[in-house]
NUMI-306144 format. One record per residue (C-alpha): z, x, y; chain; residue number from 1. Coordinates in Angstrom, 3 decimals, always signed. Layout:
% residues N
+----------+----------+----------+---+-----+
|       c3 |       c1 |       c2 | c |   k |
+----------+----------+----------+---+-----+
|        Z |        X |        Y | A | NUM |
...
+----------+----------+----------+---+-----+
% end
This chain:
% residues 303
+----------+----------+----------+---+-----+
|       c3 |       c1 |       c2 | c |   k |
+----------+----------+----------+---+-----+
|  +19.997 |   -4.148 |  -21.017 | A |   1 |
|  +19.352 |   -0.952 |  -22.289 | A |   2 |
|  +20.735 |   -0.014 |  -25.478 | A |   3 |
|  +24.201 |   +2.333 |  -25.276 | A |   4 |
|  +22.772 |   +4.761 |  -27.671 | A |   5 |
|  +19.685 |   +5.249 |  -25.795 | A |   6 |
|  +21.769 |   +5.792 |  -22.482 | A |   7 |
|  +23.653 |   +8.369 |  -24.430 | A |   8 |
|  +20.706 |  +10.119 |  -25.330 | A |   9 |
|  +19.491 |   +9.831 |  -21.827 | A |  10 |
|  +22.776 |  +11.639 |  -20.828 | A |  11 |
|  +22.548 |  +14.484 |  -23.220 | A |  12 |
|  +18.906 |  +14.906 |  -22.336 | A |  13 |
|  +19.560 |  +15.251 |  -18.480 | A |  14 |
|  +22.623 |  +17.492 |  -18.971 | A |  15 |
|  +20.530 |  +20.035 |  -21.001 | A |  16 |
|  +17.783 |  +20.177 |  -18.195 | A |  17 |
|  +20.475 |  +20.639 |  -15.371 | A |  18 |
|  +21.919 |  +23.608 |  -17.430 | A |  19 |
|  +18.466 |  +25.178 |  -18.092 | A |  20 |
|  +16.177 |  +24.574 |  -14.993 | A |  21 |
|  +18.047 |  +27.190 |  -12.644 | A |  22 |
|  +17.399 |  +29.922 |  -15.182 | A |  23 |
|  +13.854 |  +28.958 |  -15.683 | A |  24 |
|  +13.290 |  +29.087 |  -11.962 | A |  25 |
|  +14.878 |  +32.443 |  -11.776 | A |  26 |
|  +12.841 |  +33.891 |  -14.772 | A |  27 |
|   +9.397 |  +32.687 |  -13.396 | A |  28 |
|  +10.123 |  +34.054 |  -10.085 | A |  29 |
|  +10.835 |  +37.465 |  -11.590 | A |  30 |
|   +7.889 |  +37.160 |  -13.872 | A |  31 |
|   +5.781 |  +36.550 |  -10.781 | A |  32 |
|   +7.032 |  +39.648 |   -9.177 | A |  33 |
|   +6.447 |  +41.575 |  -12.032 | A |  34 |
|   +2.900 |  +40.409 |  -12.511 | A |  35 |
|   +1.861 |  +41.234 |   -8.873 | A |  36 |
|   +3.737 |  +44.429 |   -8.228 | A |  37 |
|   +3.962 |  +46.160 |  -11.619 | A |  38 |
|   +0.825 |  +47.480 |  -13.071 | A |  39 |
|   +0.244 |  +48.384 |  -16.727 | A |  40 |
|   -0.752 |  +51.800 |  -15.752 | A |  41 |
|   +2.971 |  +52.323 |  -14.464 | A |  42 |
|   +4.284 |  +51.589 |  -17.969 | A |  43 |
|   +1.746 |  +53.500 |  -19.676 | A |  44 |
|   +2.396 |  +56.651 |  -17.614 | A |  45 |
|   +5.875 |  +56.722 |  -18.640 | A |  46 |
|   +5.598 |  +55.981 |  -22.322 | A |  47 |
|   +6.895 |  +58.957 |  -24.633 | A |  48 |
|   +4.405 |  +60.530 |  -26.927 | A |  49 |
|   +6.595 |  +60.820 |  -30.138 | A |  50 |
|   +6.068 |  +57.839 |  -32.186 | A |  51 |
|   +9.896 |  +57.233 |  -32.866 | A |  52 |
|  +10.835 |  +57.551 |  -28.946 | A |  53 |
|   +7.798 |  +55.550 |  -28.025 | A |  54 |
|   +9.042 |  +52.672 |  -30.188 | A |  55 |
|  +12.544 |  +52.934 |  -28.927 | A |  56 |
|  +11.472 |  +53.183 |  -25.332 | A |  57 |
|   +9.157 |  +50.149 |  -25.697 | A |  58 |
|  +11.534 |  +48.244 |  -27.413 | A |  59 |
|  +14.303 |  +48.751 |  -24.934 | A |  60 |
|  +12.154 |  +48.443 |  -21.655 | A |  61 |
|  +12.251 |  +44.664 |  -22.042 | A |  62 |
|  +15.923 |  +44.775 |  -20.774 | A |  63 |
|  +14.368 |  +45.766 |  -17.271 | A |  64 |
|  +11.130 |  +43.875 |  -17.768 | A |  65 |
|  +12.089 |  +40.201 |  -17.902 | A |  66 |
|   +8.610 |  +38.452 |  -18.881 | A |  67 |
|   +8.886 |  +35.240 |  -20.382 | A |  68 |
|   +7.037 |  +34.908 |  -23.743 | A |  69 |
|   +4.655 |  +32.618 |  -22.110 | A |  70 |
|   +2.862 |  +35.582 |  -20.173 | A |  71 |
|   +3.906 |  +38.776 |  -22.133 | A |  72 |
|   +0.783 |  +38.418 |  -24.930 | A |  73 |
|   -1.694 |  +38.901 |  -22.388 | A |  74 |
|   +0.207 |  +41.897 |  -20.632 | A |  75 |
|   +0.676 |  +43.435 |  -24.217 | A |  76 |
|   -3.019 |  +43.099 |  -24.631 | A |  77 |
|   -3.577 |  +45.036 |  -21.422 | A |  78 |
|   -1.210 |  +47.644 |  -22.347 | A |  79 |
|   -3.041 |  +48.232 |  -25.633 | A |  80 |
|   -6.419 |  +48.135 |  -23.796 | A |  81 |
|   -5.115 |  +50.766 |  -21.343 | A |  82 |
|   -4.207 |  +53.211 |  -24.360 | A |  83 |
|   -0.543 |  +52.175 |  -25.087 | A |  84 |
|   -0.209 |  +52.502 |  -28.996 | A |  85 |
|   +0.145 |  +48.918 |  -30.701 | A |  86 |
|   +3.117 |  +50.236 |  -32.578 | A |  87 |
|   +4.670 |  +50.400 |  -29.191 | A |  88 |
|   +3.176 |  +47.659 |  -27.360 | A |  89 |
|   +4.248 |  +45.035 |  -30.034 | A |  90 |
|   +8.038 |  +46.060 |  -29.970 | A |  91 |
|   +7.843 |  +45.519 |  -26.059 | A |  92 |
|   +6.352 |  +42.003 |  -26.730 | A |  93 |
|   +8.961 |  +41.067 |  -29.152 | A |  94 |
|  +11.863 |  +42.117 |  -27.136 | A |  95 |
|  +10.852 |  +41.493 |  -23.573 | A |  96 |
|  +11.336 |  +37.581 |  -23.690 | A |  97 |
|  +14.841 |  +38.228 |  -25.368 | A |  98 |
|  +16.859 |  +41.205 |  -24.352 | A |  99 |
|  +16.239 |  +40.907 |  -20.567 | A | 100 |
|  +19.128 |  +40.113 |  -18.465 | A | 101 |
|  +18.058 |  +36.510 |  -17.516 | A | 102 |
|  +17.997 |  +35.587 |  -21.051 | A | 103 |
|  +21.017 |  +37.127 |  -22.238 | A | 104 |
|  +22.844 |  +35.808 |  -19.424 | A | 105 |
|  +21.687 |  +32.286 |  -19.853 | A | 106 |
|  +22.575 |  +32.620 |  -23.730 | A | 107 |
|  +26.136 |  +33.942 |  -22.601 | A | 108 |
|  +26.709 |  +30.770 |  -20.157 | A | 109 |
|  +25.027 |  +28.164 |  -22.920 | A | 110 |
|  +27.376 |  +29.064 |  -25.481 | A | 111 |
|  +30.659 |  +28.750 |  -23.214 | A | 112 |
|  +30.893 |  +32.184 |  -21.770 | A | 113 |
|  +31.299 |  +33.508 |  -25.088 | A | 114 |
|  +29.809 |  +37.236 |  -26.173 | A | 115 |
|  +29.123 |  +36.907 |  -29.875 | A | 116 |
|  +25.785 |  +34.959 |  -29.935 | A | 117 |
|  +24.396 |  +36.849 |  -26.905 | A | 118 |
|  +25.190 |  +40.074 |  -28.866 | A | 119 |
|  +24.034 |  +38.838 |  -32.264 | A | 120 |
|  +20.632 |  +37.520 |  -30.429 | A | 121 |
|  +19.898 |  +40.955 |  -28.599 | A | 122 |
|  +20.940 |  +43.026 |  -31.690 | A | 123 |
|  +18.723 |  +41.121 |  -34.301 | A | 124 |
|  +15.716 |  +40.954 |  -31.735 | A | 125 |
|  +16.165 |  +44.902 |  -31.301 | A | 126 |
|  +16.183 |  +45.638 |  -35.044 | A | 127 |
|  +13.210 |  +43.354 |  -35.772 | A | 128 |
|  +11.093 |  +44.807 |  -32.983 | A | 129 |
|  +12.213 |  +48.446 |  -34.278 | A | 130 |
|  +11.222 |  +47.746 |  -38.002 | A | 131 |
|   +8.066 |  +45.888 |  -37.131 | A | 132 |
|   +6.951 |  +48.798 |  -34.847 | A | 133 |
|   +7.533 |  +51.394 |  -37.404 | A | 134 |
|   +5.432 |  +49.416 |  -39.936 | A | 135 |
|   +2.749 |  +48.773 |  -37.584 | A | 136 |
|   +2.483 |  +52.557 |  -36.975 | A | 137 |
|   +1.494 |  +53.056 |  -40.495 | A | 138 |
|   -0.422 |  +49.913 |  -41.244 | A | 139 |
|   -2.308 |  +50.092 |  -38.015 | A | 140 |
|   -2.463 |  +53.810 |  -37.267 | A | 141 |
|   -6.083 |  +54.035 |  -36.072 | A | 142 |
|   -7.309 |  +50.534 |  -36.354 | A | 143 |
|   -8.459 |  +48.406 |  -33.534 | A | 144 |
|   -6.508 |  +45.520 |  -32.943 | A | 145 |
|   -7.965 |  +43.734 |  -30.036 | A | 146 |
|  -10.162 |  +40.957 |  -30.754 | A | 147 |
|  -12.432 |  +41.852 |  -27.651 | A | 148 |
|  -12.576 |  +44.615 |  -24.645 | A | 149 |
|  -12.907 |  +42.227 |  -21.710 | A | 150 |
|   -9.595 |  +42.384 |  -20.111 | A | 151 |
|   -9.082 |  +38.577 |  -20.182 | A | 152 |
|   -8.346 |  +36.079 |  -22.775 | A | 153 |
|  -10.795 |  +33.345 |  -21.688 | A | 154 |
|   -9.828 |  +29.676 |  -22.498 | A | 155 |
|   -6.423 |  +30.585 |  -23.694 | A | 156 |
|   -2.813 |  +29.451 |  -21.916 | A | 157 |
|   -1.844 |  +32.345 |  -19.811 | A | 158 |
|   -4.932 |  +33.401 |  -18.200 | A | 159 |
|   -3.245 |  +33.584 |  -14.717 | A | 160 |
|   -1.221 |  +36.314 |  -15.959 | A | 161 |
|   -4.171 |  +38.439 |  -16.721 | A | 162 |
|   -5.841 |  +37.678 |  -13.423 | A | 163 |
|   -2.975 |  +38.487 |  -11.731 | A | 164 |
|   -2.327 |  +41.628 |  -13.278 | A | 165 |
|   -6.057 |  +42.794 |  -13.184 | A | 166 |
|   -6.339 |  +41.888 |   -9.300 | A | 167 |
|   -2.778 |  +42.999 |   -8.014 | A | 168 |
|   -3.610 |  +46.645 |   -7.233 | A | 169 |
|   -6.309 |  +45.864 |   -4.889 | A | 170 |
|   -4.412 |  +43.059 |   -3.019 | A | 171 |
|   -2.332 |  +43.808 |   +0.234 | A | 172 |
|   +1.334 |  +43.499 |   +0.225 | A | 173 |
|   +1.007 |  +39.717 |   +1.665 | A | 174 |
|   -1.291 |  +38.513 |   -0.865 | A | 175 |
|   +0.701 |  +39.923 |   -3.676 | A | 176 |
|   +3.626 |  +38.197 |   -2.349 | A | 177 |
|   +1.636 |  +35.073 |   -1.966 | A | 178 |
|   +0.510 |  +35.624 |   -5.482 | A | 179 |
|   +3.918 |  +35.856 |   -6.856 | A | 180 |
|   +4.869 |  +32.374 |   -5.770 | A | 181 |
|   +1.553 |  +31.102 |   -6.967 | A | 182 |
|   +2.153 |  +32.517 |  -10.349 | A | 183 |
|   +5.678 |  +31.366 |  -10.281 | A | 184 |
|   +4.627 |  +27.884 |   -9.424 | A | 185 |
|   +2.159 |  +27.691 |  -12.342 | A | 186 |
|   +4.407 |  +29.306 |  -14.527 | A | 187 |
|   +6.885 |  +26.893 |  -13.905 | A | 188 |
|   +4.839 |  +23.794 |  -14.583 | A | 189 |
|   +3.277 |  +25.559 |  -17.833 | A | 190 |
|   +6.538 |  +26.081 |  -19.438 | A | 191 |
|   +8.570 |  +23.126 |  -17.979 | A | 192 |
|   +6.821 |  +20.735 |  -20.114 | A | 193 |
|   +7.913 |  +22.555 |  -23.312 | A | 194 |
|  +11.550 |  +22.631 |  -21.778 | A | 195 |
|  +11.482 |  +18.713 |  -21.409 | A | 196 |
|  +10.144 |  +18.244 |  -24.670 | A | 197 |
|  +12.660 |  +20.299 |  -26.289 | A | 198 |
|  +15.512 |  +18.880 |  -24.431 | A | 199 |
|  +14.271 |  +15.412 |  -25.393 | A | 200 |
|  +13.864 |  +16.274 |  -29.224 | A | 201 |
|  +17.442 |  +18.092 |  -29.133 | A | 202 |
|  +18.926 |  +15.014 |  -27.404 | A | 203 |
|  +17.352 |  +12.488 |  -29.816 | A | 204 |
|  +18.451 |  +14.517 |  -33.014 | A | 205 |
|  +21.805 |  +14.448 |  -31.316 | A | 206 |
|  +21.773 |  +10.740 |  -31.042 | A | 207 |
|  +19.834 |   +9.518 |  -33.605 | A | 208 |
|  +20.009 |  +11.520 |  -36.561 | A | 209 |
|  +22.869 |  +10.927 |  -38.803 | A | 210 |
|  +25.587 |  +14.000 |  -38.389 | A | 211 |
|  +25.890 |  +13.923 |  -42.212 | A | 212 |
|  +22.249 |  +15.011 |  -42.665 | A | 213 |
|  +22.151 |  +17.884 |  -40.399 | A | 214 |
|  +25.435 |  +19.053 |  -41.784 | A | 215 |
|  +24.116 |  +18.892 |  -45.282 | A | 216 |
|  +20.932 |  +20.855 |  -44.173 | A | 217 |
|  +23.276 |  +23.128 |  -42.060 | A | 218 |
|  +25.610 |  +24.185 |  -44.768 | A | 219 |
|  +23.021 |  +26.312 |  -46.820 | A | 220 |
|  +22.476 |  +29.621 |  -45.130 | A | 221 |
|  +18.949 |  +30.108 |  -46.244 | A | 222 |
|  +17.751 |  +26.601 |  -45.648 | A | 223 |
|  +19.474 |  +26.110 |  -42.372 | A | 224 |
|  +17.980 |  +29.522 |  -41.127 | A | 225 |
|  +14.417 |  +28.509 |  -42.039 | A | 226 |
|  +14.871 |  +24.686 |  -40.491 | A | 227 |
|  +15.945 |  +26.218 |  -37.011 | A | 228 |
|  +13.195 |  +28.945 |  -37.295 | A | 229 |
|  +10.916 |  +26.158 |  -37.973 | A | 230 |
|  +12.192 |  +23.944 |  -35.131 | A | 231 |
|  +11.987 |  +26.972 |  -32.726 | A | 232 |
|   +8.368 |  +27.435 |  -33.742 | A | 233 |
|   +7.341 |  +23.822 |  -33.118 | A | 234 |
|   +9.442 |  +23.461 |  -30.064 | A | 235 |
|   +7.787 |  +26.409 |  -28.005 | A | 236 |
|  +10.704 |  +26.632 |  -25.584 | A | 237 |
|  +11.063 |  +29.220 |  -22.821 | A | 238 |
|  +13.392 |  +32.093 |  -23.649 | A | 239 |
|  +15.064 |  +31.428 |  -20.581 | A | 240 |
|  +16.187 |  +27.866 |  -21.485 | A | 241 |
|  +16.188 |  +27.863 |  -25.184 | A | 242 |
|  +19.932 |  +28.881 |  -25.427 | A | 243 |
|  +20.744 |  +25.751 |  -24.015 | A | 244 |
|  +19.104 |  +23.793 |  -26.598 | A | 245 |
|  +20.449 |  +25.756 |  -29.227 | A | 246 |
|  +24.063 |  +25.390 |  -28.094 | A | 247 |
|  +23.577 |  +21.597 |  -28.749 | A | 248 |
|  +23.391 |  +22.400 |  -32.679 | A | 249 |
|  +26.460 |  +24.568 |  -32.852 | A | 250 |
|  +28.448 |  +21.854 |  -34.516 | A | 251 |
|  +25.721 |  +21.063 |  -37.370 | A | 252 |
|  +24.077 |  +24.436 |  -37.943 | A | 253 |
|  +25.410 |  +27.920 |  -39.068 | A | 254 |
|  +25.835 |  +30.689 |  -36.529 | A | 255 |
|  +23.286 |  +32.764 |  -38.363 | A | 256 |
|  +20.626 |  +29.883 |  -38.219 | A | 257 |
|  +21.209 |  +29.536 |  -34.448 | A | 258 |
|  +20.589 |  +33.201 |  -33.798 | A | 259 |
|  +17.576 |  +32.752 |  -36.063 | A | 260 |
|  +16.425 |  +30.027 |  -33.635 | A | 261 |
|  +16.958 |  +32.109 |  -30.474 | A | 262 |
|  +15.201 |  +35.208 |  -31.911 | A | 263 |
|  +12.268 |  +33.434 |  -33.837 | A | 264 |
|  +11.308 |  +31.144 |  -30.944 | A | 265 |
|  +10.510 |  +33.716 |  -28.381 | A | 266 |
|   +8.811 |  +35.848 |  -30.854 | A | 267 |
|   +6.568 |  +33.179 |  -32.606 | A | 268 |
|   +5.929 |  +29.759 |  -31.330 | A | 269 |
|   +2.821 |  +27.557 |  -31.338 | A | 270 |
|   +1.759 |  +28.360 |  -27.920 | A | 271 |
|   +2.121 |  +32.450 |  -28.267 | A | 272 |
|   +0.557 |  +32.373 |  -31.638 | A | 273 |
|   -2.378 |  +30.659 |  -30.195 | A | 274 |
|   -2.439 |  +33.314 |  -27.343 | A | 275 |
|   -2.225 |  +36.022 |  -29.909 | A | 276 |
|   -4.815 |  +34.952 |  -31.956 | A | 277 |
|   -7.220 |  +34.603 |  -28.733 | A | 278 |
|   -6.131 |  +38.264 |  -28.069 | A | 279 |
|   -5.824 |  +40.130 |  -31.352 | A | 280 |
|   -7.422 |  +40.240 |  -34.670 | A | 281 |
|   -6.174 |  +38.035 |  -37.120 | A | 282 |
|   -4.966 |  +40.643 |  -39.573 | A | 283 |
|   -2.494 |  +41.990 |  -36.869 | A | 284 |
|   -1.281 |  +38.272 |  -36.010 | A | 285 |
|   -0.951 |  +37.271 |  -39.495 | A | 286 |
|   +1.112 |  +40.407 |  -40.393 | A | 287 |
|   +3.355 |  +39.802 |  -37.411 | A | 288 |
|   +4.044 |  +36.405 |  -38.678 | A | 289 |
|   +5.111 |  +37.587 |  -41.908 | A | 290 |
|   +7.047 |  +40.587 |  -40.993 | A | 291 |
|   +8.860 |  +38.781 |  -38.034 | A | 292 |
|   +9.518 |  +35.605 |  -40.427 | A | 293 |
|  +11.247 |  +38.011 |  -43.210 | A | 294 |
|  +13.253 |  +40.063 |  -41.033 | A | 295 |
|  +14.598 |  +37.256 |  -38.904 | A | 296 |
|  +15.664 |  +35.460 |  -41.920 | A | 297 |
|  +17.055 |  +38.318 |  -43.640 | A | 298 |
|  +19.099 |  +39.587 |  -40.264 | A | 299 |
|  +20.321 |  +35.917 |  -40.046 | A | 300 |
|  +22.034 |  +35.693 |  -43.480 | A | 301 |
|  +24.205 |  +38.773 |  -42.123 | A | 302 |
|  +25.840 |  +37.060 |  -39.261 | A | 303 |
+----------+----------+----------+---+-----+
% end
């Protein structure tokens, strides 16, 4: 017979998956529509010329551009290649996977229809993106940040997003629609494994890790935020589903550290850092890692 503890972990694991999967499905479908029907040129044409306005515009356009962090790095690279300033493209990359309606609504549902975590998550993401944008406008004012000028990130995860974006303008409506579903399916299987692994780790921690150990870590404001940011980086969860993982830690970690988890993961995790290293020069990538880490940590301490 199976151990009761294992069965308990299995129940928690399945419950997390059942809650999260609908949001992942919606998210990858909308991402597929965007990849095939919205071009970077459309975004570039409406970008304000004023620096401050461009940063604010790029930060908030993520609210109506629900791209998952799994596909937003190639899109950002194309935006920069087509002339969008790095100080505007990067804020879009940082907020797009966080402040879009799908992610915010999934956060609202995951935390028992409470507004506070959703508002904190969106607000901290916007704050980090705007500050990073202004810093980059000085540090990389005229610098070239792209690793190469070819339009694709060869050999890296997310190549489908680039291919779809490049080819979309020349395709018929039928082929774009077909490409939307193809993209959504491949995106789902690409990000689904990270959700499964994350749910399994979260369920295992809830079941096998002593509550007293987690409580001890979670009591320190700085240490709890750093621990949760580290977990978010390693798990590499899709932003449409990470709130369901985070909600399972409510009883053991501070609200600030949970929000840090929800903001840091979509901005920096294992898979998108690898994609950024393939797309951008190391100086930009490591600068982003430093700025985002410090800003998210500091922001979480005020919640």
